C-alpha positions as CSV (number, residue, x, y, z in Angstrom):
1,M,-5.3,88.3,9.7
2,A,-6.6,86.1,6.9
3,T,-9.3,83.4,7.6
4,Q,-10.5,80.6,5.5
5,K,-13.3,78.1,5.6
6,P,-12.0,74.5,5.7
7,T,-13.2,71.6,3.5
8,L,-13.8,68.1,4.9
9,F,-11.3,65.6,3.5
10,A,-12.0,62.4,5.4
11,D,-13.8,61.4,8.7
12,N,-14.8,58.5,10.9
13,F,-11.6,58.2,12.9
14,M,-10.9,58.2,16.6
15,F,-8.0,60.6,17.2
16,L,-5.7,61.6,14.4
17,E,-2.1,62.7,15.1
18,A,1.1,63.5,13.2
19,P,-0.1,63.7,9.5
20,K,2.7,63.5,6.9
21,W,2.5,63.8,3.1
22,R,4.6,61.3,1.3
23,D,4.4,59.5,-2.1
24,D,1.1,61.1,-3.0
25,R,-0.5,59.9,0.2
26,L,-1.4,61.3,3.6
27,W,0.0,59.2,6.4
28,V,-1.5,59.6,9.8
29,S,-1.7,57.9,13.2
30,D,-5.2,57.1,14.6
31,V,-3.9,57.0,18.2
32,F,-6.9,55.5,20.0
33,D,-7.6,53.0,17.2
34,H,-4.0,51.8,17.3
35,K,-3.6,52.2,13.6
36,V,-1.4,54.0,11.1
37,C,-3.4,54.8,8.0
38,A,-2.5,56.2,4.5
39,L,-5.1,58.1,2.6
40,S,-5.1,58.7,-1.2
41,A,-5.2,62.1,-2.7
42,E,-9.0,61.7,-2.8
43,G,-9.3,60.9,0.9
44,H,-9.8,57.1,0.8
45,P,-8.1,55.5,3.8
46,K,-6.2,52.2,4.0
47,T,-4.9,50.8,7.2
48,F,-1.2,50.0,6.9
49,L,0.0,49.2,10.4
50,Y,-1.3,48.1,13.8
51,V,0.5,49.5,16.8
52,P,-0.8,48.0,20.0
53,N,0.9,50.5,22.3
54,R,-0.6,53.5,20.6
55,P,1.0,55.1,17.5
56,S,1.8,58.8,17.7
57,G,4.5,60.7,15.9
58,L,5.3,59.7,12.3
59,G,8.2,60.6,10.0
60,F,10.3,59.3,7.1
61,L,14.0,58.5,7.0
62,S,16.1,59.3,3.9
63,D,15.8,55.7,2.7
64,G,12.0,56.0,2.6
65,S,11.4,53.9,5.7
66,L,8.7,55.0,8.1
67,I,9.4,55.7,11.8
68,V,6.4,55.4,14.1
69,V,6.2,56.3,17.8
70,S,4.9,53.4,20.0
71,A,3.9,55.7,22.8
72,K,3.1,53.5,25.9
73,D,6.2,51.3,25.7
74,R,8.4,54.3,24.7
75,K,9.8,52.9,21.5
76,L,10.4,54.1,18.0
77,L,9.4,51.5,15.4
78,R,10.6,51.2,11.8
79,Y,8.6,50.0,8.8
80,F,9.9,49.2,5.3
81,P,7.3,48.8,2.6
82,G,6.3,45.2,2.3
83,S,7.8,44.2,5.6
84,Q,6.9,44.1,9.3
85,L,7.3,46.7,12.0
86,V,10.6,46.3,13.8
87,D,12.1,48.1,16.8
88,Y,14.3,51.0,15.9
89,A,15.1,52.6,19.3
90,D,14.0,51.8,22.9
91,L,13.7,55.0,25.0
92,S,12.1,53.3,28.0
93,K,15.2,54.0,30.2
94,H,15.4,57.6,29.0
95,A,11.9,59.0,28.7
96,T,9.9,59.8,31.8
97,G,6.5,59.6,30.1
98,W,4.9,58.2,27.0
99,L,6.7,59.1,23.8
100,N,4.9,61.8,21.8
101,D,6.1,63.4,18.6
102,F,9.4,64.0,16.8
103,A,11.3,65.7,14.0
104,I,14.0,64.2,11.7
105,D,16.9,66.2,10.4
106,E,18.8,65.7,7.1
107,H,21.3,63.3,8.8
108,D,18.4,61.0,9.9
109,R,18.8,62.1,13.5
110,I,15.5,62.0,15.4
111,Y,14.6,64.6,18.0
112,V,11.8,63.1,20.2
113,G,9.8,64.3,23.1
114,N,7.7,62.6,25.8
115,F,4.9,63.5,28.2
116,G,7.2,63.7,31.1
117,Y,4.7,62.3,33.6
118,D,1.7,60.0,33.9
119,F,-0.7,62.3,32.0
120,A,-3.3,59.6,31.6
121,G,-3.1,58.7,35.3
122,G,-3.6,62.2,36.5
123,E,-0.1,62.7,37.9
124,E,1.0,66.3,38.6
125,R,2.4,68.1,35.6
126,K,6.2,67.9,35.2
127,T,8.7,69.1,32.7
128,T,10.8,66.6,30.7
129,S,13.7,66.2,28.3
130,L,14.2,65.9,24.5
131,H,16.3,63.1,23.3
132,R,18.2,62.6,20.0
133,V,18.3,59.2,18.4
134,D,21.2,58.7,15.9
135,P,21.2,56.3,13.0
136,D,23.8,54.1,14.9
137,G,21.4,53.7,17.8
138,T,23.0,56.3,20.1
139,I,20.5,58.1,22.4
140,E,21.4,61.4,23.9
141,E,19.5,63.9,26.0
142,V,19.7,67.2,24.2
143,A,17.4,69.5,26.2
144,D,15.8,69.5,29.6
145,E,13.0,71.4,31.4
146,V,10.7,71.2,28.4
147,D,7.0,71.6,29.2
148,F,5.0,68.8,27.4
149,P,6.9,68.8,24.1
150,N,4.6,68.0,21.3
151,G,4.8,68.7,17.5
152,S,8.4,69.4,16.2
153,V,9.9,70.4,13.0
154,V,13.4,71.2,11.6
155,I,13.8,74.4,9.6
156,D,16.5,76.8,8.3
157,N,18.2,74.1,6.2
158,G,18.7,71.9,9.2
159,R,20.0,74.6,11.6
160,T,16.9,75.0,13.8
161,L,14.6,72.7,15.7
162,L,11.2,74.1,16.7
163,V,9.1,72.4,19.4
164,A,5.6,73.1,20.6
165,E,5.4,73.2,24.4
166,T,1.7,72.6,24.7
167,W,0.8,73.5,28.3
168,A,3.1,76.5,28.2
169,G,1.4,77.9,25.2
170,R,4.6,78.5,23.2
171,L,6.8,77.5,20.3
172,T,10.5,77.1,21.3
173,A,13.5,77.2,19.0
174,F,16.9,75.6,19.4
175,N,20.0,75.8,17.3
176,I,21.3,72.5,15.9
177,N,25.1,72.1,15.6
178,E,26.9,69.7,13.3
179,A,27.0,67.0,15.9
180,G,23.2,67.3,16.4
181,R,23.4,69.0,19.8
182,L,21.0,71.8,20.7
183,S,21.8,75.2,22.0
184,N,20.5,78.8,22.2
185,R,17.0,77.9,23.5
186,R,14.8,80.8,22.7
187,L,11.1,81.8,22.3
188,F,9.9,81.6,18.7
189,A,6.3,82.5,19.5
190,D,4.3,83.1,22.7
191,L,0.7,81.9,21.9
192,G,-0.8,83.0,25.2
193,K,-3.7,80.8,26.2
194,R,-3.5,78.9,22.9
195,Q,-2.1,75.3,23.4
196,P,-0.1,74.3,20.3
197,D,-0.2,70.6,19.4
198,G,1.1,69.4,16.1
199,I,3.1,71.7,13.8
200,C,4.6,72.0,10.3
201,A,6.6,74.6,8.5
202,D,6.2,76.4,5.2
203,A,8.8,77.6,2.7
204,E,9.1,81.0,4.4
205,G,9.8,79.4,7.8
206,A,6.4,80.2,9.2
207,I,4.8,77.6,11.4
208,W,1.3,76.2,11.1
209,A,0.1,74.9,14.5
210,G,-3.0,73.0,15.6
211,V,-4.3,74.6,18.7
212,Y,-5.7,71.9,21.0
213,N,-7.9,73.9,23.3
214,T,-9.4,76.4,20.8
215,G,-9.9,74.3,17.7
216,E,-7.9,76.7,15.6
217,F,-5.1,76.2,13.2
218,V,-2.8,79.3,13.0
219,R,0.1,80.4,10.9
220,V,2.6,82.1,13.1
221,L,5.9,84.0,12.4
222,D,9.1,84.2,14.4
223,G,8.2,86.7,17.1
224,G,4.6,85.5,17.5
225,K,2.6,87.4,14.8
226,I,-0.3,85.3,13.5
227,T,-1.0,85.9,9.8
228,D,-3.7,83.3,9.1
229,A,-6.2,81.3,11.1
230,V,-8.7,78.5,10.5
231,Q,-11.5,77.8,13.1
232,L,-12.9,74.3,13.6
233,E,-15.2,73.0,16.2
234,G,-13.8,70.9,19.0
235,F,-10.0,70.3,19.3
236,G,-7.3,71.2,16.8
237,I,-4.7,68.5,16.8
238,S,-2.1,68.5,14.0
239,C,-1.3,69.5,10.5
240,T,1.0,69.1,7.5
241,L,1.4,70.7,4.1
242,G,1.2,68.5,1.0
243,G,-0.8,67.8,-2.1
244,N,0.6,68.0,-5.7
245,S,1.9,71.6,-5.2
246,G,2.6,71.5,-1.5
247,R,-0.1,74.1,-1.0
248,T,-2.7,72.0,0.7
249,L,-2.8,72.3,4.5
250,F,-4.2,69.0,6.0
251,M,-5.6,69.5,9.5
252,T,-6.6,66.8,11.9
253,A,-9.2,67.6,14.5
254,F,-11.6,66.0,17.0
255,I,-15.1,67.4,16.6
256,G,-16.9,67.0,19.9
257,T,-16.2,67.1,23.6
258,E,-13.7,65.5,25.9
259,G,-16.5,63.2,27.0
260,D,-17.0,62.1,23.4
261,M,-13.3,61.4,23.1
262,A,-13.3,59.4,26.3
263,A,-16.3,57.4,25.0
264,G,-14.4,56.4,21.9
265,K,-16.6,58.2,19.5
266,R,-15.2,58.3,15.9
267,N,-15.4,62.1,15.7
268,S,-11.9,62.8,14.4
269,A,-11.6,64.1,10.9
270,I,-9.2,65.7,8.4
271,F,-9.9,69.1,6.9
272,T,-8.1,71.0,4.2
273,I,-7.5,74.6,3.0
274,D,-5.4,75.9,0.1
275,V,-2.6,78.2,1.2
276,E,-0.3,80.6,-0.7
277,V,3.0,79.5,0.7
278,P,3.9,75.9,0.0
279,A,5.6,73.3,2.2
280,G,9.3,73.9,3.1
281,A,12.0,71.9,1.4
C-alpha cells in the first residue's frame, strides 16, 4: 500500500465539507461557519455564499449552476453566478433528518441522503432513505434502510451510484436505470472500523474516501482493497480530485479533538497530494 505525505493548501476554517473542483477553483462548504467558499489554485479563499441553515453537500448542474445543501431546513438551494441563492427543492416532508451530501448524474438528477435522526440532539441511531430530485421538481424515494448516507458519487458512465454509509463502515453501490431508479444494492467495500465520510472517484473507478474517525484518506477498489493511504491528525472529512491535470487530491480535515470542534476552533484545513490516476470524466 502506497503512502504519501500531504501538503497544506489552506487553513483557518471551521469544518470543511464537500469540496468540488470547478472553473479552476476549489469550492467547499464551511459548515459551522455557514459559508460556501471558493479558493484559487494558490489556496486563497473568497466567501461566495452565506447559508444560515448550514451548507453541506455541493455540486454543479450541467448549466453551471451550483446546488448547495441547506442542511437544517432540508432544502437544496441553487446559485447562478451573479445572482442570489434560490430554493431548488424542499425535502422537509421527505427526509427524516438534516440533509447531508449528494451526487448528480448526467441527466441532472440529484441523489441526496440525510442523517435519518436527530444526530445533533443525541437521538438513537436510525437508518434512513435516499431520495432522487429530478430537474422538473419530482422527488422520489429510491432506497431505504441506509445507515447515515454521506458522500456519494456516480461512476461507470452514469450506471452506478456509490454511497458512503458512515456508521456502518462501508461503501454501498446501486445500479441506476434509465429512469433514475436504483436497484441491485451491493457492497462495494467493507472498511471495517473505518468510518467513510466524503468520497470521490478517479478515472479507474477507484474511490478516495475521507475516514472520519481515523484521520485517513484511502483509495479503495471494488471489493475493498486499499491501494493508497494518507494519514492526517484529527478527523478526515472529504476529498475531491482536481487541479490543472485532475491529479491533485484535495482533502479536508479537522485537526484537533471533538472538544475543539464543539468550541468552534478554526482548525479545519485543506491538504493536497499528487496522485497517478486523475479524476474520472
